[in-house]
Legacy VTK file of the C-alpha trace (Angstrom):
# vtk DataFile Version 3.0
C-alpha trace
ASCII
DATASET POLYDATA
POINTS 298 float
116.014 71.252 114.244
114.807 72.954 117.440
111.079 72.620 118.094
109.467 75.957 117.188
107.232 76.061 120.246
110.208 75.312 122.493
112.121 78.204 120.974
109.169 80.571 121.350
108.933 79.765 125.075
112.721 80.036 125.425
112.655 83.549 123.917
109.738 84.520 126.128
111.764 83.667 129.228
115.245 84.847 128.319
114.885 87.627 125.722
112.225 89.527 127.646
108.605 90.499 127.142
107.434 92.294 124.038
107.186 95.506 126.062
110.752 95.143 127.362
112.189 94.416 123.920
110.173 97.243 122.372
111.550 99.677 124.945
115.111 98.639 124.125
114.504 99.037 120.402
113.447 102.659 120.909
117.175 103.307 121.265
117.329 103.332 117.471
114.869 106.228 117.141
117.594 108.670 116.090
118.329 106.541 113.008
114.646 106.509 112.058
114.497 110.270 112.605
117.393 110.742 110.179
115.843 108.541 107.504
112.467 110.219 107.799
113.973 113.713 107.708
115.815 112.781 104.509
112.550 112.216 102.688
113.325 108.625 101.707
110.373 106.319 101.187
109.331 104.729 104.469
109.573 101.144 103.225
111.455 98.505 105.194
111.912 94.795 105.832
112.815 93.282 109.198
114.380 89.814 109.022
113.907 87.516 111.985
111.062 89.779 113.110
109.756 87.280 115.686
106.957 88.715 117.815
107.016 92.000 115.890
108.332 94.535 118.404
110.280 96.478 115.764
107.389 96.268 113.301
105.143 97.894 115.902
107.549 100.807 116.271
107.837 101.295 112.521
104.081 101.000 111.944
103.410 103.595 114.651
105.653 105.984 112.692
103.866 105.386 109.389
106.322 102.974 107.800
105.315 100.281 105.327
107.121 97.587 107.296
107.245 93.894 106.442
108.458 91.287 108.898
110.002 88.016 107.751
110.542 84.948 109.935
110.613 81.196 109.398
109.280 80.373 112.883
105.476 80.360 112.744
105.169 80.157 116.530
107.291 83.286 116.962
105.135 85.159 114.457
101.773 84.518 116.138
101.792 87.656 118.363
102.649 89.831 115.353
99.942 88.118 113.308
97.334 88.700 116.037
98.261 92.398 116.073
97.656 92.662 112.329
101.260 93.407 111.454
102.513 92.687 107.950
104.435 89.405 108.074
105.793 86.778 105.694
106.720 83.228 106.653
109.938 82.674 104.742
113.659 82.094 104.815
115.501 85.438 104.943
117.720 84.957 101.881
114.901 83.483 99.797
112.761 86.508 100.595
115.374 89.210 100.042
116.233 87.771 96.639
112.655 88.513 95.588
112.936 92.199 96.573
113.588 94.639 93.669
116.798 96.652 93.473
116.934 99.945 95.406
113.358 99.549 96.658
113.878 99.812 100.435
115.100 102.528 102.783
115.801 100.241 105.716
116.776 96.601 106.228
116.991 95.320 109.788
117.801 92.135 111.624
117.761 91.975 115.416
119.476 88.886 116.767
119.351 86.916 113.547
122.894 87.081 112.124
124.386 84.918 114.897
121.981 82.143 113.806
123.200 82.111 110.199
125.934 80.012 108.565
128.798 82.133 107.247
127.853 81.945 103.574
124.213 82.802 104.329
125.237 85.801 106.435
127.470 87.136 103.665
124.700 86.680 101.110
122.106 88.422 103.281
124.317 91.486 103.771
125.222 91.652 100.070
121.562 91.364 99.080
120.680 94.055 101.609
123.058 96.427 99.841
121.375 95.634 96.526
117.800 96.247 97.700
118.549 99.501 99.533
118.076 102.823 97.807
120.996 105.292 97.989
120.992 106.761 101.501
119.215 103.705 102.881
120.490 101.922 105.987
120.972 98.468 107.415
120.848 97.671 111.153
122.122 94.301 112.386
122.010 93.727 116.164
123.767 90.745 117.723
125.275 89.637 121.068
128.576 91.365 121.774
131.428 88.848 122.297
133.650 91.723 123.458
131.554 91.604 126.629
133.393 89.039 128.777
130.245 87.433 130.198
128.500 87.279 126.821
131.527 85.923 124.970
132.315 83.269 127.576
128.834 82.179 128.672
125.635 83.992 127.795
125.974 83.603 124.026
125.840 79.816 124.387
122.554 79.866 126.316
120.712 79.893 122.993
121.026 76.460 121.342
120.382 77.934 117.890
123.348 80.322 117.987
126.144 79.285 115.622
129.125 81.604 116.183
129.770 84.840 118.081
130.503 87.660 115.645
133.222 90.135 116.711
132.225 93.719 115.783
135.104 94.265 113.360
134.240 91.065 111.479
130.609 92.058 110.948
131.718 95.573 110.007
134.053 94.156 107.379
131.274 92.045 105.845
129.241 95.231 105.399
132.208 97.106 103.933
133.034 94.219 101.597
129.401 94.168 100.442
129.634 97.793 99.298
128.639 99.922 102.290
131.004 102.867 102.724
129.698 104.402 105.961
129.824 101.580 108.537
129.804 101.725 112.345
129.638 99.339 115.303
127.709 100.767 118.245
127.161 99.261 121.688
123.537 98.612 122.645
121.534 97.799 125.786
124.063 98.890 128.418
122.703 97.922 131.883
122.934 100.207 134.907
126.046 99.664 137.016
125.634 99.481 140.801
129.104 101.017 141.249
130.358 103.737 138.912
133.672 104.705 140.476
136.854 103.140 141.776
138.080 99.626 141.037
134.590 98.135 141.515
133.136 100.524 138.942
135.934 99.816 136.478
135.528 96.048 136.860
131.751 96.262 136.362
132.269 98.494 133.345
134.473 95.780 131.861
132.253 92.775 132.634
128.954 94.547 131.890
130.148 96.282 128.715
127.333 96.650 126.159
125.948 93.086 125.980
124.756 93.684 122.410
126.059 95.729 119.528
124.801 96.738 116.125
126.519 97.240 112.855
124.763 100.148 111.187
125.666 101.020 107.622
124.460 103.399 104.948
124.477 103.010 101.186
126.427 105.834 99.567
124.369 108.727 98.242
125.391 111.906 96.418
122.275 113.813 97.498
123.369 116.394 100.092
119.860 116.496 101.581
120.229 112.907 102.823
121.360 112.720 106.455
124.806 111.166 106.838
124.920 108.151 109.120
128.349 109.146 110.449
126.895 112.451 111.684
124.036 110.675 113.470
126.400 108.160 115.108
128.784 110.890 116.280
125.913 112.909 117.728
123.791 110.153 119.279
126.093 107.160 119.864
129.513 108.697 120.429
129.911 107.004 123.837
128.619 103.607 122.686
131.872 101.820 121.944
131.346 98.032 121.956
135.065 97.316 122.324
136.699 95.939 125.480
140.001 97.782 125.209
138.571 101.096 126.501
137.213 99.867 129.878
140.186 97.496 130.146
142.603 100.405 129.801
140.649 102.340 132.431
140.767 99.353 134.809
144.517 98.968 134.284
145.081 102.697 134.886
143.093 102.581 138.139
144.918 99.466 139.366
148.264 101.069 138.523
147.286 104.206 140.451
146.257 102.040 143.416
149.589 100.210 143.319
151.425 103.548 143.303
149.392 104.742 146.287
150.192 101.563 148.214
153.900 101.906 147.442
153.887 105.567 148.507
152.140 104.601 151.760
154.726 101.890 152.449
157.535 104.350 151.826
155.964 106.920 154.157
155.550 104.305 156.900
159.195 103.233 156.534
160.318 106.842 156.862
158.150 107.285 159.939
159.615 104.125 161.462
163.151 105.466 160.939
162.185 108.743 162.578
160.781 106.895 165.592
164.046 104.973 165.972
165.961 108.240 165.999
163.588 109.727 168.538
164.052 106.714 170.785
167.807 107.126 170.685
167.689 110.802 171.567
164.981 110.925 174.239
164.979 109.643 177.810
163.202 106.308 177.997
160.209 107.604 179.989
159.528 110.475 177.577
159.900 108.080 174.671
157.385 105.644 176.210
154.839 108.442 176.759
155.164 109.597 173.151
154.880 106.058 171.841
151.661 105.585 173.845
150.276 108.838 172.449
151.257 107.816 168.940
149.614 104.396 169.315
146.458 105.990 170.679
146.416 108.354 167.721
146.617 105.375 165.357
144.033 103.432 167.335
146.480 100.656 168.206
LINES 1 299
298 0 1 2 3 4 5 6 7 8 9 10 11 12 13 14 15 16 17 18 19 20 21 22 23 24 25 26 27 28 29 30 31 32 33 34 35 36 37 38 39 40 41 42 43 44 45 46 47 48 49 50 51 52 53 54 55 56 57 58 59 60 61 62 63 64 65 66 67 68 69 70 71 72 73 74 75 76 77 78 79 80 81 82 83 84 85 86 87 88 89 90 91 92 93 94 95 96 97 98 99 100 101 102 103 104 105 106 107 108 109 110 111 112 113 114 115 116 117 118 119 120 121 122 123 124 125 126 127 128 129 130 131 132 133 134 135 136 137 138 139 140 141 142 143 144 145 146 147 148 149 150 151 152 153 154 155 156 157 158 159 160 161 162 163 164 165 166 167 168 169 170 171 172 173 174 175 176 177 178 179 180 181 182 183 184 185 186 187 188 189 190 191 192 193 194 195 196 197 198 199 200 201 202 203 204 205 206 207 208 209 210 211 212 213 214 215 216 217 218 219 220 221 222 223 224 225 226 227 228 229 230 231 232 233 234 235 236 237 238 239 240 241 242 243 244 245 246 247 248 249 250 251 252 253 254 255 256 257 258 259 260 261 262 263 264 265 266 267 268 269 270 271 272 273 274 275 276 277 278 279 280 281 282 283 284 285 286 287 288 289 290 291 292 293 294 295 296 297
């Protein structure tokens, strides 16, 4: 068992300040907008709420938001801010929540800490407690990102296993959710955005986190459809490596073709020079060679 104070300090250093994390979480505003416009009750639970950044956002929008975490040290900032928190295990808490009583269940960087059977149970219970039209948001490190999957994920000693996007999506689908999406989150700025350097950075700095977002089926046509929101707001947020990898391969192939074409052109030019040398007096040839070398900077 990791010391709770140690983990609090670890998160402070490597996850970012409350302000930084809160700013990143504002990226989900479009999902909140959709839920609020649908007229669903603004009741939610955030599992692994930690310092309460997401609770602050929800509370500022008038939600009845409860945060659940088993780490008392992590909860102290949220407690000092007067946010609604419960010290509990996630599965134990969600089992006490009535059927169809919530509009939103969230978990930011909690699922990678859970054993497989606990993760499956949490997602299944989330489906049970959500009202029709309600949503679940589960954010986790993206192992499709080469640096995350090979190194950064293992910085946290409490992480258990990386969760590939399609695996987490399938858990949600298996649990009953019919409208399920994986969206890339927290894309950093790239210092190069074109050429081979840009393509390589795009591959290695691909969305370091992703979220599975899912909606419980609802027959009410007034309820916003998650698929519409994702297509409108997150259409370019693919968390999968194959897209930037294909772009990198295409650019490298184009570069190889350009090099080959240049070699062929130089060979043709060399042949032409040989012919010129054969057909011109030596002195004229030497003068033209000097001019040609000067032109090339040789």
